[in-house]
N, C-alpha and C positions, 0 to 999 in steps of 0.2 A: 265400778271397781275393776282394776286391771288384772290381766292374767297373772302377773307376777305377785300381786298382793292378795289374790283371792285365797280362800281357805282350801279349796279343792282345785287342783288342776288336772289336766290330761295326764293319765298314767301315774297319778299319785306323786307328782314331783314336789319336792320340798327343797327350797333354796335357803341357805343359812346366812344371815347377815353377819358381817365381821366388824364394821365400824361405820360411823357416819361422817359425811362431809357436806360442805355447802356447794350447791350447784344452781346457778342462775337465780340467786337470791332466795331460793327455797331450800328447806332441809332435805337432803337426799341421803340415800343409803348406798353403801358399797356392799355388793354381794359377791361372795366367792361362788365358784361354779360346782361345788360338791352337791350331789343329789342323794337324798335318802333312798335306800333300797325300797322297791315296791314290796309291800307286805301282803298283797293279795295272793291267793293260792295259785293263780295262773301266772305269777311273775316269772317263772322259769322260761328262759329262752327256748324256743322250739325251732331250731334252724335245720337240723339234719334228721331225717327219718330213714333209718337203716333197716332194710328188709333182711330177715334171717329165716331161711327155709326150715320148716319143721320136719323136713325129710332127714335131717342129719343131727344125730345126738352130739357129735363133735361141735357143730356150728352153734347149737343151742348153748352148750356150756361155754364156748368161746365168747358168746355175746355178753356174758357177764363182765368181761374185761373191756368192752367197747365204751368209748367216751361219747358216743352219739347222743344227742339230746333226747331222742326218742328211738326205741327199738320196736320195730314192727315184726312180730313173729307171723310168718306167712303160712296159711293153709290153702291159699288159692293157686295162683299161677305157677309157683315154684314146685308145686306138688303134682305128680302125674294124675291124670283124670280118673283112674280106675277107683272103684269103691273101696277096694282093699288098701290102696295107697293112701286115699283120703282118710280112711278110718285109722290107719296106722300112724299117720302124721298127727292127727288129732290126739290120739292116745299118748304119743310120744311127748307132745307139747304139754298136755295136762299133767302128765307124770313129772316132767321137768319142773313145772311151776310149783306143783304140790310138794315135791321131794327136795327142792333146793332151798337152803336156808335163806330167810329174809335178809340176812346180813350179806349174802352173796348175790341174790337177785338184784337187778336194777330196781330203783325206787318205783312204786306203783305209778307215779305220775309220768314215768318214762316208758312204761310198758303198754304196748298196744298189740292187737291181733287183727290181721286181715283174714276175715272169714270168707267162706264161699258165698256166692251170690244168692239172692232171693229165689231165683228159679231153679236152684239145684236141690238135689235130694240130701245134700250135706249141711245145708244152712241151719236147720233146726237143731241138730246135735252140736254144731259149732257154737251156737249161741247158748244153748242149755249148759254145756260143760265149761265154757270159758268166761261167762259173765257173772257167775254166782260169787266167786271168791273176791277178796280184797286186792289181789295183786295185779289185776288187769283193769286199768282205768280208761282205756280207749279201744273202741272197735272201729276198724277201717272197713267201710262197706263198699264193695265194688259195684259197678254198674247201677248207679242210682240215676234213674231217668226222669223222676218226677217226685213231688212231695208225697204222693200216695205211696211210693216205694218206702219212704222213711216212716210213714204211718205203719206199714206192715212190719218193718224192722222193729219199731218201738213196741208194737203189740207182742212180738215174739220175746223181746227183752223183758217186758212186763210179766209175761207168763213164767219166764225162767227165774225172775227175781222176787215175785210176789210171795210174801211169807218167809223169804229166806234172807232178804237184804233190808236193812233199816232205811226208811224214807228220810234221809238226812243229807246235808251237803257233803259230808265226808264220804258218802257212798255214790256220789254223782258219777255217771258213766258217760264219757265223751264219745261222740260219733263223728267220724270223718267221712264225708260223702265224696266218693270218687266219681268225677265227671268224665265219662268215657265214650259218649255218643253225641250225635247231632241233636237227638231229642233231649238229652241231659243238658247240653249247652243252651238249647232253646228255652228250657224250663229252669235255668239256673237261678233266676230271681226268686221264684216260688220255693225252690229247694233251700236257698239261703235263708228265707224267712220262716222256715218250718220250726215248729215247737211241738214237743210231745204232750199229748193230753194226759199222760201218766206222770209227768214230772221228771226232773233230771235224774233222780236216783233210781226210780223204778221203770222209767221208759227211755232214758238217755237224753242227752242234750247235744245238739249240733255244735261242734267246736271249730270245724275247718272244712274248707273245700279243697279238693286235691285234683290236679289235672293229670289224667292218664293218657299221655300223648299217643302212644302206640295204638291203643284201643280206639282212640278217637280217629286217628288216621285210617285205620282199617274200616271203620264205620262210614267215613265220609269220602273215601278214595283220595284223600290228600296225600301227596308225595312229600315225605319229610326230607328236608335238606339241612346242611350245616348252618345255613343263614338264619333258619327259624322264622323267616318272613311269612311263610304260609300258615304259621301258628299264632301270629301276633294277635289277630282278632280274638281267637278262642282264649288265649291266655289273659288278655286284657279284660275280657268280659267276665272271666272267673274271678279275677282280682277285684273288679268293681263290685260284683255281687257280694263277695265275701266282706269287703270293707263296709258296704252299705248296712250290713247286719252284725258288725262287730266280730266277724270270724277271722281265723287265720287262713292264709292262702298259701298252698303248698305246690311248688312247681314240679314239672315233669322230671322223669328219670333222664340222666345223661347215659345213653346206652353204650357209648364208647368209654368203658371204664379204665382203659389203659392210657388214654390221652388226657392227662391231668391239666395241661394248659388249656385245652378246649373246655374241660369241665369248669375251670375258673372263669373263662369267658362266658359260658352259659349261666353261671351263677351271678356274675356281674350284671348280665342282661336281665335275669329274673328279678334281681333286687331293684334295678331301675324301674321295672314294670310294677313293682309294689308287692311282690311275693315276700312272705316272711321266712320261708325256708324251702327245702328241696329234698326230694327222695334220693336215697342212695342204694345202689345194688351191690356195692363192694365196700369193705371197710376202708380201703385206700381213698375213697371219695370223701369220707367224713370230715377230715381236718380241713380240706379246702372249702367245703361247703360252710363249715362253721366259722372259718376265718374270713370268708367273703360276705356272709350275711350279717355283718356288723359294720358300723360306720368306720371310715378311714380316719387317720390322724388329722388330715385336713378338715374333714367334715366335723370332727369333734371340736377342733379349735374354733372353727367358724361358729358352731352352735354355742360354745362357751362365750365367745365375743358378743353374740346376739343377746344372750341372756343378760350379760353384764350391761351392755349399752342400753337395752330396753328397760332394764331396771332404773338406770339413771334417767332415761327419758320419761318414764312414768312418774318418777319422783318430781320431775320438773314439769309435770302436767302436759307432757307431749306424748302422742300416740305413735310416733314414727321417729326413726333416726337414720342418718347416713353412716354406713360402715365402709372403711377403706378396703378396696379390693387388692389382691396380691399383685396383680399386674398393672395397677394404677387405676384411678377413678374411684367412684363410690357407688354402692348399691343402696337403694332405699329399703329399709326393713320396717315392717309393721306386724300386726297381729298374726296373719297367716304364717309368716316366717318364724315368728316366735313359737307357734305351735309345732312347727317342724323341728325347731331347735330343742324344744322340750322332749320330743320323741327321740331325737338323736342322742341326747344326753342320757335318757333313761335306758336305751338299748345298750349304749356303751357301758353304763354302770352295771347293768345286769350281766354283761359279758366280762366284767372285771377289768375293763380297759381304763387307762389313766385319764382322768379329767383335768386338764390344765387350769391353773388359776390365772385369771385374766384381770389385769388392773385397768 
């Protein structure tokens, strides 16, 4: 059975037939390129992850107006290291979440919190106070160096949620593991393969790997440049580990938040490497990240042509087809390119982009 005629395809793609025609002596079907929306709970695109410091009441309230796919309320690096500042930031964030109407807060699927790391005196209270309620669905864990770190995080989540949260899919808590060190990169495969012994709702489930480039450079003595060449190995390794275990891959912060042209270049580079999205440290970065981490018009058109031509080829009992190239010549298209086309159309559909009809 071909990809196009199977009942289940990658990313729940559904292609709708419009009419039939004869091709090469066999009955063939003509398909348009509309794609049914993905109905799974994780169908939401997660391209931009905007950090919002919990040090500022004003910034917390302003975050409710952000269109970022994910809002990460930050208790870690953007908060001064003193115990008084850390406690005040946590109290401020908890009050904001509890006292703000659900109609005003971002949807729970868009809300995450970056807590303080395992080795800090603040970690326990961060987890205890911010993972019990229904409004936070993601915890970003900094400084994950091994799978055993995730076991420790999961045990803490389990203690805070046991008896307070239902063990059901609606209560699943996502964990984003931040890779920030040579040790973390060395162990990234075992980190990506990790699963909680307590289950996804009571112990959390790993949903993404995130690259913290500045911390990684500090740990490895790498000198970061605008070329990003020195980070190619680390970024590629993180993407590969994430995709091997069905996780999202989140690229590094663009620290030059004033240079939006460079941000776009960095986004395009990250997307080519296979990242699904990118961290943002300023609201002005969000729109460029979200508009770059989607297929271009050319990519969507090419994907639609592949879906259409491969449909005809499969109906004619052929597994490959030649498609005209824009500059002349033809490229041979078969099953791997069909999978890429399906992914492209699904992402475009989820982003609300127009899918052209191809005859």
